[in-house]
N, CA and C atoms as a LAMMPS dump frame, in Angstrom:
ITEM: TIMESTEP
0
ITEM: NUMBER OF ATOMS
351
ITEM: BOX BOUNDS ff ff ff
-5.0000000000000000e+02 5.0000000000000000e+02
-5.0000000000000000e+02 5.0000000000000000e+02
-5.0000000000000000e+02 5.0000000000000000e+02
ITEM: ATOMS id mol type element x y z
1 1 1 N 0.94 -1.194 0.092
2 1 2 C -0.059 0.071 0.213
3 1 3 C 0.911 1.401 0.075
4 2 1 N 0.608 2.443 -0.742
5 2 2 C 1.339 3.509 -0.781
6 2 3 C 1.033 4.252 0.285
7 3 1 N 2.124 4.867 0.914
8 3 2 C 2.187 5.667 2.266
9 3 3 C 1.491 6.917 1.605
10 4 1 N 0.494 7.574 2.557
11 4 2 C -0.135 8.874 2.563
12 4 3 C -1.038 9.092 1.239
13 5 1 N -1.187 8.287 0.317
14 5 2 C -1.897 8.582 -0.928
15 5 3 C -2.69 7.382 -1.317
16 6 1 N -3.721 7.648 -2.005
17 6 2 C -4.615 6.548 -2.545
18 6 3 C -4.943 7.023 -3.996
19 7 1 N -4.634 5.904 -4.993
20 7 2 C -4.875 6.078 -6.367
21 7 3 C -6.39 6.387 -6.399
22 8 1 N -6.845 7.227 -7.665
23 8 2 C -8.334 7.366 -7.715
24 8 3 C -9.009 6.095 -7.733
25 9 1 N -10.226 6.065 -7.417
26 9 2 C -10.953 4.935 -7.184
27 9 3 C -11.398 4.362 -8.653
28 10 1 N -11.685 3.005 -8.628
29 10 2 C -11.985 2.245 -9.493
30 10 3 C -13.15 2.812 -10.646
31 11 1 N -14.056 3.511 -9.872
32 11 2 C -15.055 4.156 -10.809
33 11 3 C -14.802 5.517 -11.261
34 12 1 N -13.395 6.048 -10.996
35 12 2 C -13.25 7.359 -11.675
36 12 3 C -12.565 7.12 -12.964
37 13 1 N -12.858 7.931 -14.014
38 13 2 C -12.453 8.009 -15.19
39 13 3 C -10.927 8.129 -15.357
40 14 1 N -10.227 8.533 -14.546
41 14 2 C -9.152 8.279 -14.494
42 14 3 C -8.2 7.26 -13.851
43 15 1 N -8.85 6.439 -13.436
44 15 2 C -8.206 5.191 -12.827
45 15 3 C -7.194 4.383 -13.908
46 16 1 N -7.679 4.316 -15.184
47 16 2 C -6.623 3.597 -15.872
48 16 3 C -5.448 4.521 -16.165
49 17 1 N -5.708 5.905 -16.339
50 17 2 C -4.376 6.664 -16.306
51 17 3 C -3.497 6.569 -15.377
52 18 1 N -4.087 6.59 -14.04
53 18 2 C -3.411 6.363 -12.699
54 18 3 C -2.68 4.972 -12.774
55 19 1 N -3.108 3.909 -13.14
56 19 2 C -2.565 2.755 -13.033
57 19 3 C -1.412 2.636 -14.107
58 20 1 N -1.766 3.339 -15.487
59 20 2 C -0.599 3.512 -16.4
60 20 3 C 0.569 4.329 -16.026
61 21 1 N 0.147 5.322 -15.184
62 21 2 C 1.253 6.021 -14.876
63 21 3 C 2.201 5.351 -13.779
64 22 1 N 1.318 4.845 -12.775
65 22 2 C 2.328 4.188 -11.812
66 22 3 C 3.344 3.028 -12.45
67 23 1 N 2.664 2.573 -13.529
68 23 2 C 3.479 1.358 -14.237
69 23 3 C 4.936 2.426 -14.877
70 24 1 N 4.59 3.156 -15.375
71 24 2 C 5.5 4.095 -16.293
72 24 3 C 6.492 4.569 -15.107
73 25 1 N 6.156 5.041 -14.089
74 25 2 C 6.974 5.609 -13.087
75 25 3 C 7.899 4.545 -12.512
76 26 1 N 7.403 3.242 -12.371
77 26 2 C 8.085 2.143 -11.657
78 26 3 C 8.709 1.127 -12.464
79 27 1 N 8.077 0.821 -13.746
80 27 2 C 8.595 -0.276 -14.808
81 27 3 C 10.242 0.12 -14.982
82 28 1 N 10.988 -1.001 -14.739
83 28 2 C 12.491 -1.125 -15.47
84 28 3 C 13.613 -0.24 -14.229
85 29 1 N 12.834 0.287 -13.156
86 29 2 C 13.47 1.02 -12.415
87 29 3 C 14.021 0.368 -11.067
88 30 1 N 15.085 0.802 -10.479
89 30 2 C 15.439 0.1 -9.34
90 30 3 C 15.071 1.172 -8.429
91 31 1 N 13.903 0.858 -7.568
92 31 2 C 13.349 1.678 -6.537
93 31 3 C 13.712 1.292 -5.063
94 32 1 N 13.751 2.285 -4.298
95 32 2 C 13.974 2.134 -2.9
96 32 3 C 12.475 2.412 -2.236
97 33 1 N 12.157 1.456 -1.301
98 33 2 C 10.914 1.419 -0.713
99 33 3 C 11.124 1.916 0.61
100 34 1 N 10.681 2.99 1.024
101 34 2 C 10.795 3.48 2.588
102 34 3 C 9.457 3.185 3.128
103 35 1 N 9.812 2.346 4.24
104 35 2 C 8.451 1.718 4.903
105 35 3 C 8.345 2.794 5.951
106 36 1 N 6.918 3.448 5.812
107 36 2 C 6.549 4.598 6.641
108 36 3 C 5.734 3.8 7.846
109 37 1 N 4.977 2.88 7.605
110 37 2 C 4.202 2.454 8.603
111 37 3 C 3.715 0.772 8.306
112 38 1 N 3.572 0.03 9.308
113 38 2 C 3.167 -1.325 9.372
114 38 3 C 1.794 -1.233 10.237
115 39 1 N 0.801 -2.065 9.443
116 39 2 C -0.411 -2.508 10.284
117 39 3 C -0.463 -3.991 9.964
118 40 1 N -0.349 -4.847 11.038
119 40 2 C -0.164 -6.339 10.82
120 40 3 C 0.559 -6.834 9.635
121 41 1 N 0.083 -7.359 8.65
122 41 2 C 1.004 -7.589 7.432
123 41 3 C 0.771 -6.555 6.504
124 42 1 N 0.298 -5.319 6.575
125 42 2 C 0.147 -4.42 5.634
126 42 3 C 1.202 -3.337 5.78
127 43 1 N 2.094 -3.283 4.743
128 43 2 C 3.237 -2.425 4.952
129 43 3 C 2.892 -1.049 4.036
130 44 1 N 3.119 0.15 4.444
131 44 2 C 2.643 1.384 3.788
132 44 3 C 4.305 1.812 3.255
133 45 1 N 4.302 1.987 2.194
134 45 2 C 5.441 2.412 1.303
135 45 3 C 5.547 3.67 0.564
136 46 1 N 6.703 4.088 0.75
137 46 2 C 6.877 5.562 -0.08
138 46 3 C 8.048 5.013 -1.119
139 47 1 N 7.727 5.12 -2.554
140 47 2 C 8.555 4.577 -3.317
141 47 3 C 9.527 5.601 -3.974
142 48 1 N 10.802 5.695 -3.951
143 48 2 C 11.956 6.59 -4.208
144 48 3 C 12.686 5.949 -5.493
145 49 1 N 12.993 6.919 -6.607
146 49 2 C 13.795 6.518 -7.547
147 49 3 C 15.208 7.168 -7.188
148 50 1 N 16.22 6.668 -6.753
149 50 2 C 17.47 7.187 -6.284
150 50 3 C 18.132 7.837 -7.328
151 51 1 N 18 7.399 -8.719
152 51 2 C 18.489 7.684 -10.148
153 51 3 C 17.872 9.001 -10.498
154 52 1 N 16.682 9.125 -10.024
155 52 2 C 15.978 10.7 -10.216
156 52 3 C 16.703 11.891 -9.761
157 53 1 N 16.89 12.59 -10.643
158 53 2 C 17.879 14.039 -10.105
159 53 3 C 16.966 14.713 -9.077
160 54 1 N 15.68 14.692 -8.98
161 54 2 C 14.767 15.384 -8.144
162 54 3 C 14.895 14.852 -6.748
163 55 1 N 15.249 13.48 -6.719
164 55 2 C 15.681 13.003 -5.247
165 55 3 C 16.836 13.44 -4.633
166 56 1 N 17.965 13.78 -5.446
167 56 2 C 19.157 14.379 -4.865
168 56 3 C 18.715 15.768 -4.469
169 57 1 N 18.118 16.703 -5.061
170 57 2 C 17.675 17.981 -4.565
171 57 3 C 16.346 18.02 -3.542
172 58 1 N 15.756 16.995 -3.414
173 58 2 C 14.713 16.959 -2.46
174 58 3 C 14.472 15.604 -1.939
175 59 1 N 14.827 15.319 -0.786
176 59 2 C 14.879 14.049 0.178
177 59 3 C 13.202 13.554 0.286
178 60 1 N 12.166 14.338 0.021
179 60 2 C 10.851 14.126 0.23
180 60 3 C 10.474 13.409 -1.232
181 61 1 N 11.017 13.798 -2.13
182 61 2 C 10.579 13.387 -3.543
183 61 3 C 10.375 11.984 -3.655
184 62 1 N 9.154 11.439 -4.272
185 62 2 C 8.664 10.055 -4.286
186 62 3 C 8.007 9.989 -5.234
187 63 1 N 7.698 8.683 -5.854
188 63 2 C 6.587 8.267 -6.845
189 63 3 C 5.102 8.521 -6.103
190 64 1 N 5.034 8.683 -4.979
191 64 2 C 3.701 8.872 -4.238
192 64 3 C 3.42 10.317 -4.545
193 65 1 N 4.24 11.1 -4.272
194 65 2 C 4.217 12.62 -4.694
195 65 3 C 3.912 12.927 -6.198
196 66 1 N 4.632 12.084 -6.889
197 66 2 C 4.61 12.294 -8.493
198 66 3 C 3.201 12.146 -8.841
199 67 1 N 2.374 10.986 -8.172
200 67 2 C 1.204 10.494 -8.568
201 67 3 C 0.017 11.73 -8.131
202 68 1 N 0.326 12.432 -7.107
203 68 2 C -0.723 13.221 -6.628
204 68 3 C -0.502 14.551 -7.48
205 69 1 N 0.656 14.89 -7.763
206 69 2 C 0.969 15.978 -8.417
207 69 3 C 0.45 15.945 -9.864
208 70 1 N 0.53 14.635 -10.437
209 70 2 C -0.325 14.334 -12.074
210 70 3 C -1.868 14.208 -11.707
211 71 1 N -2.456 14.489 -10.315
212 71 2 C -3.892 14.434 -10.355
213 71 3 C -4.318 12.98 -10.433
214 72 1 N -3.623 11.986 -10.057
215 72 2 C -4.049 10.64 -10.346
216 72 3 C -3.892 9.823 -8.984
217 73 1 N -3.967 10.541 -8.023
218 73 2 C -3.868 10.062 -6.613
219 73 3 C -4.138 11.301 -5.692
220 74 1 N -4.793 11.075 -4.472
221 74 2 C -5.096 11.854 -3.616
222 74 3 C -4.396 11.813 -2.11
223 75 1 N -4.37 12.615 -1.379
224 75 2 C -3.96 12.537 0.077
225 75 3 C -4.943 11.619 0.793
226 76 1 N -4.464 10.507 1.404
227 76 2 C -5.352 9.755 1.995
228 76 3 C -5.692 10.202 3.424
229 77 1 N -6.332 11.013 3.617
230 77 2 C -6.418 11.763 4.927
231 77 3 C -7.44 10.806 6.052
232 78 1 N -8.146 10.297 5.485
233 78 2 C -8.956 9.303 6.375
234 78 3 C -8.186 7.879 6.727
235 79 1 N -7.804 7.063 5.685
236 79 2 C -7.234 6.05 5.918
237 79 3 C -5.684 6.056 6.582
238 80 1 N -4.996 7.056 6.421
239 80 2 C -3.595 7.308 6.727
240 80 3 C -3.795 8 8.312
241 81 1 N -3.711 7.106 9.126
242 81 2 C -3.779 7.432 10.674
243 81 3 C -2.306 8.173 11.009
244 82 1 N -1.358 7.735 10.505
245 82 2 C -0.059 8.3 10.689
246 82 3 C 0.35 9.658 9.964
247 83 1 N -0.506 10.085 9.149
248 83 2 C -0.19 11.368 8.318
249 83 3 C 0.482 12.508 9.116
250 84 1 N -0.105 12.861 10.223
251 84 2 C 0.33 13.859 11.057
252 84 3 C 1.58 13.624 11.791
253 85 1 N 2.27 12.473 11.8
254 85 2 C 3.556 12.156 12.284
255 85 3 C 4.547 12.659 11.236
256 86 1 N 4.205 12.654 9.955
257 86 2 C 5.183 13.23 8.81
258 86 3 C 4.811 14.848 8.387
259 87 1 N 4.998 15.842 9.072
260 87 2 C 4.342 17.076 8.504
261 87 3 C 5.017 17.521 7.281
262 88 1 N 6.604 17.364 7.268
263 88 2 C 7.155 17.552 6.141
264 88 3 C 6.551 16.876 5.005
265 89 1 N 6.384 15.649 4.943
266 89 2 C 5.823 14.953 4.007
267 89 3 C 4.431 15.33 3.493
268 90 1 N 3.633 15.74 4.564
269 90 2 C 2.132 16.276 4.542
270 90 3 C 2.335 17.706 3.571
271 91 1 N 3.006 18.473 3.982
272 91 2 C 3.221 19.719 3.157
273 91 3 C 3.738 19.445 1.822
274 92 1 N 4.504 18.615 1.73
275 92 2 C 4.976 18.307 0.198
276 92 3 C 3.797 17.639 -0.505
277 93 1 N 3.123 16.732 0.092
278 93 2 C 1.69 16.344 -0.712
279 93 3 C 0.866 17.423 -0.927
280 94 1 N 0.672 18.272 0.123
281 94 2 C -0.353 19.424 -0.204
282 94 3 C 0.112 20.264 -1.315
283 95 1 N 1.506 20.571 -1.459
284 95 2 C 2.074 21.422 -2.544
285 95 3 C 1.747 20.692 -3.99
286 96 1 N 1.854 19.399 -3.845
287 96 2 C 1.473 18.544 -4.949
288 96 3 C -0.046 18.646 -5.553
289 97 1 N -0.684 18.73 -4.529
290 97 2 C -2.27 18.813 -4.786
291 97 3 C -2.414 20.122 -5.364
292 98 1 N -1.701 21.21 -4.925
293 98 2 C -2.105 22.602 -5.194
294 98 3 C -1.319 22.694 -6.829
295 99 1 N -0.335 22.141 -7.025
296 99 2 C 0.306 22.08 -8.44
297 99 3 C -0.684 21.508 -9.467
298 100 1 N -1.287 20.18 -8.837
299 100 2 C -2.344 19.423 -9.964
300 100 3 C -3.497 20.409 -10.035
301 101 1 N -4.018 21.119 -9.253
302 101 2 C -5.118 21.861 -9.227
303 101 3 C -5.004 22.874 -10.124
304 102 1 N -3.612 23.498 -9.842
305 102 2 C -3.47 24.985 -10.795
306 102 3 C -3.181 24.486 -12.285
307 103 1 N -2.433 23.203 -12.427
308 103 2 C -2.339 22.75 -13.861
309 103 3 C -3.386 22.054 -14.439
310 104 1 N -4.597 21.763 -13.558
311 104 2 C -5.653 21.075 -13.931
312 104 3 C -5.387 19.756 -14.383
313 105 1 N -4.538 19.053 -13.611
314 105 2 C -4.015 17.788 -14.128
315 105 3 C -5.004 16.632 -13.671
316 106 1 N -4.985 15.58 -14.328
317 106 2 C -5.831 14.407 -14.072
318 106 3 C -7.232 14.774 -13.439
319 107 1 N -7.608 14.15 -12.221
320 107 2 C -8.682 14.393 -11.705
321 107 3 C -8.958 15.741 -11.573
322 108 1 N -8.348 16.806 -11.562
323 108 2 C -8.614 18.143 -11.486
324 108 3 C -8.749 18.885 -12.8
325 109 1 N -8.929 18.097 -13.858
326 109 2 C -9.129 18.704 -15.148
327 109 3 C -10.162 19.887 -15.286
328 110 1 N -11.441 19.472 -14.601
329 110 2 C -12.584 20.41 -14.414
330 110 3 C -12.749 21.111 -13.18
331 111 1 N -11.752 21.205 -12.452
332 111 2 C -11.736 21.898 -11.116
333 111 3 C -11.526 20.996 -9.793
334 112 1 N -11.704 21.786 -8.834
335 112 2 C -11.516 21.012 -7.395
336 112 3 C -12.412 19.844 -7.108
337 113 1 N -11.961 18.715 -7.038
338 113 2 C -12.854 17.608 -6.672
339 113 3 C -12.48 16.651 -5.531
340 114 1 N -11.617 17.501 -4.702
341 114 2 C -11.1 16.853 -3.305
342 114 3 C -12.398 16.832 -2.406
343 115 1 N -12.395 15.725 -1.739
344 115 2 C -13.455 15.396 -0.587
345 115 3 C -13.297 16.849 0.534
346 116 1 N -14.303 17.074 0.976
347 116 2 C -14.385 17.994 2.199
348 116 3 C -13.786 17.006 3.373
349 117 1 N -13.172 17.769 4.172
350 117 2 C -12.439 17.392 5.241
351 117 3 C -13.356 17.038 6.378
């Protein structure tokens, strides 16, 4: 399970785009998986490409953030009980949401679709 984020739902018209983008971000790369949380046998991972130049400049860069920035995933505010324990990651994810909204990427193509808190 991805740390802090959830892909758009199965019913969402951008679901296939999200799955395809995830595959493009991961296929053929040697990724580092940072374990942020464990719940029983479920492990919450942040996927990092150490070969990506963005990672050298920003230690919070991850595929999870990329998916949010692309408008293909959202911050999992309800299901991620440990989100508040990572304020820097939370800020980075919120910046990615803002960028996705501004660029009207993915699910934000027609405006703000975020769930109310």
